[in-house]
N, C-alpha and C positions, 0 to 999 in steps of 0.2 A: 558698702562694704564692711563688714566688721571687724575692725582693728585692736585685736586684744596686745599684740607685741608689736612692736616697732625696731626693725635694726637699722643705725644708723654709723654709715663708714663713710669716714672723712681721713682727710688729708692733715698733713701737719699744720703747714701755710704759715703764711709772717708776716702779711698784711692784716690790717684791723678788719677791714672789710670781712675777710674772712672770720676774723672770732666773731665778729658780730654776728654773722648769719648763723653760727652754731649759736649763740646764745639765743636769738632770735627762734631758731625752731625745737631746740630746747624749751620754750616759757609757754609756744603754741603746744607743743604733744602734754605738757604737763597742766595746759590751761585744759587740752580737748579729755584731761585723763586717760590718755593711753599710753600704756607701760613701755620706756625705752630705755636701750643699751645704744652710747657711740664707741665705737671700735677704732684705733687708728688701722688704718687700711694697709699700714707694713704688719699690724699684729694680728687680721685675720685669722680664722680657723675655720674647719667646717662647722663644726661644734658651734659656733656663732650663731649660725642659721639655723640653729632647731628650735622648730615651735615659732617660726616668725610669722606674722601674715602680708609684712610689708619692707623691704628694702629701699633704705634711700642711701643717695649717693651725695656727700657735703664736698662738693669742692668743684673740678672741673671733667675732662671728657676722659683723664686719666685712671680717678677715681670711680669713674662709673666702670671702664673699663674692668679694675681691679676685682669691683665687686660680684659685676657678671660672671668672673672665671669660676665664682664658687657659688651660681648658680644654676643647678642640674636639672631642676622639676619648672614646672608654670610658677613659682612665686615670684610675683610682679615686680619690676626695679623700678622706684621713680627718681631720676636724675636733678638734682639742685645746684646751679650755680650761684658757688659761696662769692666771687666777686665778679660779675659783668661788665666789671670796667675792665679787667686785666685778662680773662677767660672767654673763648669764643662760644664754648659748650653744647658743640653741635647736640651730643647727645642728650642733654639736660631738658625739661621741660618745666621748672619752676626756676625761683629764686626766694631769696629772703623777701620781697615784697610782697609776692603771691600766695606763698608758701599756705597762711592760712586758709585763704580763699580755697587752694587746692586742695587740702588736706579734709577739708569739708565736702569739698566736692568727692571725693572720695568715698566719704563715710555713707555718702547719699546714692552712691553709686553714679553720679554725673562724671564718665569718666568714659575712656576706650581703653585694651588690650592690645597694643603691635607688636605682633609676635614677626622677633627679627629674625632673620636668617644668620647661623653661625655653621661652622666649619667645625669640623672634629679630623683632627690631626692624628697618627700615634707613629712614631717614631723606633723604629722593631719595635720592641715589647714593651716601649714607655710611652705611656698616653699622656698628652700635651694638654692644657684646658680648652675648652672651648671658645673657639674665636669667635668674636663678634666683628671686626673691624678686617685683617687682612693677615699675611702669612707672607713674611720673605724670605728667598732660601736663595745662599749664596756667599762669598767670601766674608769673613767677619770685620776685615778691613777691605773696604769698598772702592779702591782703586784699582785692588787686583782682581784679574781675569776668574768667574766663577766656571766649574766645568762639573758638569753631572750629567747622566742619563735620565732623562724623562721620557714616560711610559704614559701614554693617554690616547683613550678611544682607539686602543687596538694600533696607535703607532710608539715609533720608538726612535729616539732620537741623542744623539749624542751632542750637547750643546755646550757654547764659552761663548760667556756675556756678562754684565754687571748684575745680573740676579734675575730670578722669575718671584712674581707677585702675583698670591694668586688674594683674590677681594671678594669681600661680600657685597650684597648692596647697602649697609652699614657703612661700610668702610669707603664707598667706592666716589664720595665726594672729597675723598682726601689724597693719597700717597699714590692709590689707583688714579685718579684724577689728573694728579703731577706729571706720572711717567704717560701719559697718552691717551688714557681709556675714559669714556664715556660713563658718566653717572647711574645707575639704575635703581630699580624698587630696593629698599629694604627689607621688604617681604616677601620678596620672590625668589623662590627655593630652586635658587641657582646661584652660583659662583662666576668668574669670569676671571681671566689672567692674563698678564701680560711681559713677555719678556723685553728687561733691558737693558738697551744699547748690544743687541744678538751681533755676533762677529760673523762676520761668512768670508772662511779664507780657503785653503786649497786642500786641510783636513777635515775643518771644522763647517757644516753650512747648517744653519739655523735656519727651519721654513715652518716651526711649529711656535710660531712667535704670539697669537694671542690666541684664547678660545673659551669655551664655558664648560660647566661645570655642572651637571643635574642629578643622574643616578650614576655616574661612573666614579671610579676610583682614580686617582692621579696619583701614578708613583714615582717619585724621583731618587735615584741610588747616587750619593755623591762620592767626585771624583775629586775631593778638595781634604788638605791635609788639616786646613785652618778653617772652618765651613762653619756655616752657623745658620740656625732658626729662629727667627725673631716674631716674637706673635703679639699683635696688637701694638707693636714698636715699643715694646716694654721689655718683655718675656722673653731670653735668649735661650736657647739648647745650641750645643758643639754639636757639629754635625759632618764627621772625621768621615773620609776616605772608605768606600765598601757601605756606610750605613744605608739605612732605607725609610725615605717617612710618606705614608698613604695619607692621602688627603682627600676626604670625600662631604658633599653639604651633611650636616648633622640633622637630623630628624628631632634636634629639641633645640627650636629656637628660644629664642630671651624674651619674657614676658617684658613688657618697657610700658610702663603708665604716660599716656598723652593727654590730653583734653584736646575738644572739639573748640 
């Protein structure tokens, strides 16, 4: 693969290991004579991705997710765990110890592109960034009951619970699994949802508690005054009474660099 320009997205970080990783990556890119630009994830703008052949995320999973929200095409993304001692790095495929070997593998074409399924969500007329892991919809204060109307697969139900979680395969090993769901393939062209702590009383009975999205569009209409939509566990949008969010499986997967 020809790499003329690399964009490296990094977090601020506080630990020496993180800064050492940044230094090592810069040194290797200079050695390979690859043009590069390092941008803090909090300063990212769409124009930073112009004419870029490869995006590197340098940090943990949060940095990877932040970078992914700006990628709307087949631009490849390689996650680099900047501190293996403190970061799980589930979404990353490299670290500072093997980065030189892996960047050479990319140059030699010895890598794979894993097309990870994403979700597309629209809040009324406002578009939400493409979702790699999951979407949580519910009260912004979790000890309050979440109230909404769920429309899915020809069914409609008013629900009261601790919120609903819609997950891709990438997110299925995280919050979705902790909530009781079973992990599934990152590349499966589907999403799965689970209702958290469904309430079944005299007036409200949750019966649609789990399900799969393939070609369907899920609609959720808020009956909350302080509801929220949390995307990938860090971007939050207000979801007030009467608002409608529509969620479907995106036809724009994230092209993630992985190795054999």
